[in-house]
N, C-alpha and C positions, 0 to 999 in steps of 0.2 A: 504495499500499499505505499503509497507516494505522500512523501510527508508536507502539510503545509505551510506555506510561507507566511512570515511575520508582516501583517497587515502595514502599509506603507504610509507616511503621509500624503504620498500623490495622490495615493488610492483614497484617503478620505476626501481629498480635496476634489476629485473628478465624481465621485458620489454626490457630493454637496454642491458642487459646482461652482467652488471657493478657489481662491489662490492658495497655493500652499504656506507662504507667509501668514496668510489671514488664519487659517487653519493652526498653525504652529503656535501662532500668538494666542488663540483662544485656548487652546491645550494649557499655554502657561499663565493662563489669567492675565493675561495683558490688559490695562484698563482702557486701549484704546476700542476694545472689539463690544458692540452690545450684550448684554446679558442673554438675549433671546438667541444671537449667533454661537454664544459659549454654549448654551444648553444643548443647540440643535448639534454642534460639534461633540460635545462631548457624550451626549446618547448615542451618538453615529460610533464614535470611537469604541466605546463599551460594546456594542451590539457586534464590532467586528474584530473585537478583543483584542484593541491594538495596544501598543506596549511601547512605549519611545524607545531608543535605542541611546541610553546613558553616556556610550564611549564616543556615536558621534556627536551628541551633545558636548560632552569635554572636548571633543575636538576643535570645536568652533569657539566654544566659550574659554578653554586653556579653566577649566573647572569643571571636574565630574563629581565632588565629593564624596570620592572612593578614597579607602584607604589598604593599600595594598601590606599583607602581615606575610614574613615568611617565618617560620621555624624549622629547628631540627627536626623535630620527633612530635609528628600531633598527636600520637595514641599516649604520649607522658603524661602522667596525674598533674604535676606541677603544672606545666605547658597549659594543660586543660582549662587551671583554675587561673592562669595568664589570659589565655583567649575569649574567658568570658565575662573578664574584666574590661577587656579591649571592645567586644561584641556590644556589651553594653552601654559604656561610657561612648563610644563611637554612635549608636542608635542616638541616645539622649541631644549627641550633638547635631544631628542630623546627617551622618557621615553615613555610607555603606561600607563591609570589608569584605576584601577577595583575601582570601588564606590560603597557603601554599607552604609545601614542607620540602627543606632541602636533603632529608633522610641522610644530614652529617655528612653530604657532599658536596666540597667545593666547586665543584662544575656545576651542579646541580643548582646550586645556590646561584651561582653568577647567571643562569638561564633563567631562573624565577627573576632576579633583578631586571633581567633586561626585557622579560615579557612583560611586568609590572610598568616598565616606564613606557614602552610600548604603546601597555593599553592607557596610557594617560591617566593614570592615578593623580591622585592630587600631592600624597607623601607615602613613604614608605618606614613602617617597622620593622626592626627584623632581631631577631636573637640569633647568633651566627653558627653554622657549622663548627664542630669540634675543631678540624685543623685547620682554621684560615689562615692563609699565608699569603695569598695572593688578593693584597687592595685596591690596584688599580682599577678597576671596572668598579669597585664598589667606591670610590674617591670621584670616580667619574660622574656616576649616576647621583652621588651628592650634590656636585655641583651643579644637577640640573634641579633636583628637587629634595623638600626636607626630607631629612630621614633620622629617624631615633632608635640609637639600640637599645634593648633591655635584655636582662637575666644572661647572654653570654655574649658577652662584649670584649672590646678592644682600645687601648689607649691611644693607637695610632689612627685610628679614625674620628677627625674632628665633628662630632657632632655631639648632641643631649644624648646621654645615656642613664639608663635608669635601672639599677640594681639593688639589692637588699646589703647592708653592709655587712659583708661576708667575711672579714677579719676581725671584726667585734663579736660580732654571733660567734666564731668559732671561739674567740677568747673566752668569754661566758661561758661558752659550754666546757672546755679543759678547765678553767678555773672552777665549775663546780664540781669536778672530779676531784681534783687538788683538794678543795674545802672537804670533800669526803674523808680524806687522808689518805687518795692516792699518791702515788710517788712514780708508777714505772707506767707510763699512760701511752699505750701504742696510736699509732694513724694508720689509718687505712687512707691513700689518696690516690690520685690519676699520676701516672706516669707524663705526661705531656704535658706545656707548660700552658693551661688554660685559666684563664680569668680568676675561675670560682675555684679551682682545685690551688693556685697559687696562693690565693686572698688568705682561704681558709687554714691553708699550711701555717702563712703567717701568723695567724690568729694562735695557731698551736703552739709554736715557736716563743713567741712573746709572753703567753700565761707561763710556760715552763719558766723563761728567762725571770719574771717579774718576781715569780715566786720562789727564783734561786734552787731550779730542779735542774739537774744534771741532763743536757739531751743526747739520748743515747741512739745514735743511728742503727743502731739493729731494730728498735722499736718504729723505725719509718718504714713503712712498706706502701709499694706504689702499684698501679696495674694500668693499661690503657684504658681498660672496661671496668670501671667500677662498680659493677654487677653484684646480685646476690650469688652467684656460683664463685665469683672470684673473693668478694668477703669471706667465703668459706674456706677458700683455698689459703688466702694470705693468714685466715685466725690459726687453720691448721699448721701454718708454719710458726706462728706465736708459740702455740702450745707447743712442739716441737725443742723450743728453747728450754734449756738448761735453769734460767731465769727468767719466768713467764712473766708476762705486764701485769698489772693489777687493775688496768681496766683500756679501754678501747674506744677513740675518738675516731668514726666513719666519716668520711665528708659528703656520704647520701645514707638517706635509709635503707636503700636496697642491701647495700654493703654491710649495714650494720646488724640487718637482720638475719644476714647469712653468718655474721660472723655468731647469733644466738644461735642460729641453729647449729653450727659446729661445736660451741660450748655445751650445747643439751646431749651432743652424741658423744663425747669425755667426760660428762655426768660434772663441769664446772659448775657452781653454782653461783649465779648472780642474783644481784651485785657483789655478794661477800666477797666471793674470789677476785672475779673480776666484771667489773660494772662496764657497762656499755651504752658509748651516746650516740646518736645519727644525726643526720641534716636531712631535714623539707618537710616534718608532719603529716607524713602521706596516710594513706588511710590503712596501710598494712601494718604500721608501728603500734596500732591500737588492736590488732588483730593477733599479733604473734603476744606470747606470753616467754617471759614477763615482759607487760607492753614496755616499750621503749621511748624514753627519755630522747626527746629530739628537739631540734631548730624550729619554730613555725615560718615557715616562708608567707609573708600575704601576698598569694599570685593574684588574686583580684584586685589589690590596691596596685599592685606593678603594673598590671595592665592599664587601669581608667588612667593611672599618671602619667602611662608613656602616651596616651592618646592625647590627653590633655596639653600635656607639651608637645606634639606633633601638630594639632591644630591650631596652637597658638603661632607654631612658625610658617604653617601654611597662609593664616586670615592676618598676620604681621610680619612681611617678609622682612629680612633686614639682608643687607650687604656684607656685614662680617659675617664669616665662618664661626660660630661660639662652639668650643668643648666643653663640656656641664657634664657632670656627673651630679645625678640624684639618687641618693639614698634612703631606701625604705627599711625604718627599725624593725627586730626581729623579736620574738621572745621564745626564751629555752622552756618548754615544757616537760616538768620533770615528773619522770614515770617510775616504776619498777626497779626497769633496768637499772637503774642507779642511784636506787633511794628505797630503806622499809619504811613502811609507816609504823 
């Protein structure tokens, strides 16, 4: 069966015996068009299921009221909370959103950026792919339209960046363990130099130094994929040590949950023998037993804040490129993996 085409302005104009410009202005509620003509046009447009081509309109007016969003992994729970904030705030401000997934591929990320620009979006919100090293294409797009980075960012891209206070959050998580009397605190982090991992690692190091605890390189374990599986694997390495840690700080909840599973396997008491703290306050953090102490990341607020700053730049363009980091505060949610009531 042949698909039906979208009704065009030209077809509406022919049916109504009006000019295309008159029909267009009537649909846009132009004051020069009479109420009677507007009603005629709108009635026929509804009957013929006419839908305006927003991109074509945008090319003519240089405004589409559409925001492009690019994320590494659309199914990630934390990402979904950010997207919820983005969608709700954009709608409140009269903007539509196109969402795309880079799948943590730098090549795909560049393709999506180019496509967004070709569609004529008014601005772009982006969380960078894991191993973003090629910045030329990103900088070229930034010269053409406003861009705001969120969550996965880079200090080499001169634009507004919305993140949580990663280092401070990690500092308080590790300090919490220190205040419980823990002295040998291991960290499970990413191998690569990702913004999030390095900031959280810096918070870990700062907490140890400020409390005059010796930094033991053997307790600093890294993996490229900071997943539940690798959380288990790295914890097995820690448990094989002659002098085990008395606490584990994992930079993601998944890795922390993997650590708890490994500790259960070897019948290690949590938190008495080894306490565990994660990062992100995912749904699984309350399902695992004992419930996981973790840093709560307000994804919804990150998304809303990113939209607010992007629309501000769209509607009030400036000639100067401004690099600005907006840090959203976090909370440490203390549960049974590090505290017994």
